[in-house]
C-alpha positions in Angstrom: 92.2 68.2 220.8 93.3 71.9 221.4 96.4 72.8 224.1 94.5 75.1 225.9 92.3 71.9 226.3 95.0 68.9 227.4 96.5 71.2 229.7 92.7 71.9 231.4 92.3 68.3 231.7 95.7 68.1 233.3 95.3 70.9 235.6 92.1 68.7 236.8 94.3 65.9 238.1 97.3 67.9 239.3 95.7 71.1 241.5 93.5 68.9 243.6 97.0 66.3 244.1 98.8 69.5 244.7 96.1 70.7 247.6 95.7 67.3 248.7 99.3 66.9 249.6 99.3 70.4 251.0 95.9 70.5 253.5 96.0 66.8 253.9 96.3 65.2 257.2 95.6 61.9 256.4 97.2 59.9 253.6 96.7 62.6 250.7 96.4 59.9 248.2 93.0 59.1 250.0 92.2 63.1 250.0 93.1 63.5 246.2 90.8 60.2 245.5 88.2 62.4 246.8 89.0 65.0 245.5 88.7 63.5 241.9 85.2 62.7 242.9 84.3 66.1 242.3 84.7 65.4 238.6 81.3 63.5 238.6 79.7 66.9 238.4 80.4 66.9 234.9 77.8 64.2 234.1 75.5 67.5 233.5 77.1 67.9 230.1 75.1 64.3 229.2 72.0 67.1 228.9 74.2 69.5 226.5 73.3 69.3 222.7 76.5 68.5 221.5 77.9 66.8 224.6 81.0 68.1 224.6 81.8 71.6 223.0 85.5 72.9 223.4 84.4 76.5 222.8 81.8 76.4 225.7 82.0 78.1 228.8 80.7 75.4 231.4 80.4 77.6 234.1 76.5 79.3 234.4 75.8 76.2 231.1 75.6 73.5 232.8 73.6 72.9 236.0 76.1 71.8 238.6 78.4 74.3 237.1 76.4 77.6 238.5 76.3 79.8 241.6 73.6 77.5 243.4 75.5 74.6 243.1 78.7 76.4 244.1 77.3 77.5 247.4 76.5 74.0 248.2 80.1 72.8 247.4 81.3 75.6 249.8 78.6 73.9 253.0 80.3 70.4 252.1 83.7 72.2 252.8 82.2 72.5 256.4 81.5 69.3 257.3 84.7 67.1 257.9 83.0 63.9 256.3 82.9 65.6 253.3 85.8 68.2 252.9 87.5 67.1 250.4 84.8 65.9 248.1 83.4 70.0 248.6 87.1 71.1 247.7 87.3 69.2 245.0 84.5 70.3 243.4 85.2 73.9 244.1 88.8 73.3 242.8 86.5 71.3 239.8 84.6 75.2 239.2 87.5 77.0 239.4 89.4 75.3 236.8 86.3 75.9 234.9 86.2 79.5 235.3 90.0 79.8 234.7 89.5 78.1 231.0 86.4 80.2 230.2 88.8 83.1 231.1 91.6 81.7 228.8 88.8 81.3 226.1 87.5 85.0 225.9 91.3 86.1 225.6 92.2 83.4 222.9 
C-alpha cells in the first residue's frame, strides 16, 4: 500500500474526529461515530471492476461519490438529526477529492 493511500485512510478517521471535537455540543465521540457512518458510501466500490484501484479517482466514478449525491449530503447537514452523518459524508467526499488532486500531482 502506498504512502498516499495510508495517509488517505488515516485522514478518514482523524478529520471527522477533529471536526467532531470542534463542532459538537454533545459528546464528541458520538458525533465522530455518526460522521464515521459516512464511510458507508464506499459500498459503491463493490460495483467497480477492479474493486480497488489505488490509481482511480472515486469522485465522479462511483455513484455515491458524485455531485448529485453531494447535494443530498449537504441537505442532510441541514436536518438536526442527520447533521453529523451528512457532515461525515461531505468530509469523506472532500478527502477523496483531495486524494484525486494528489494523484494528479504525482
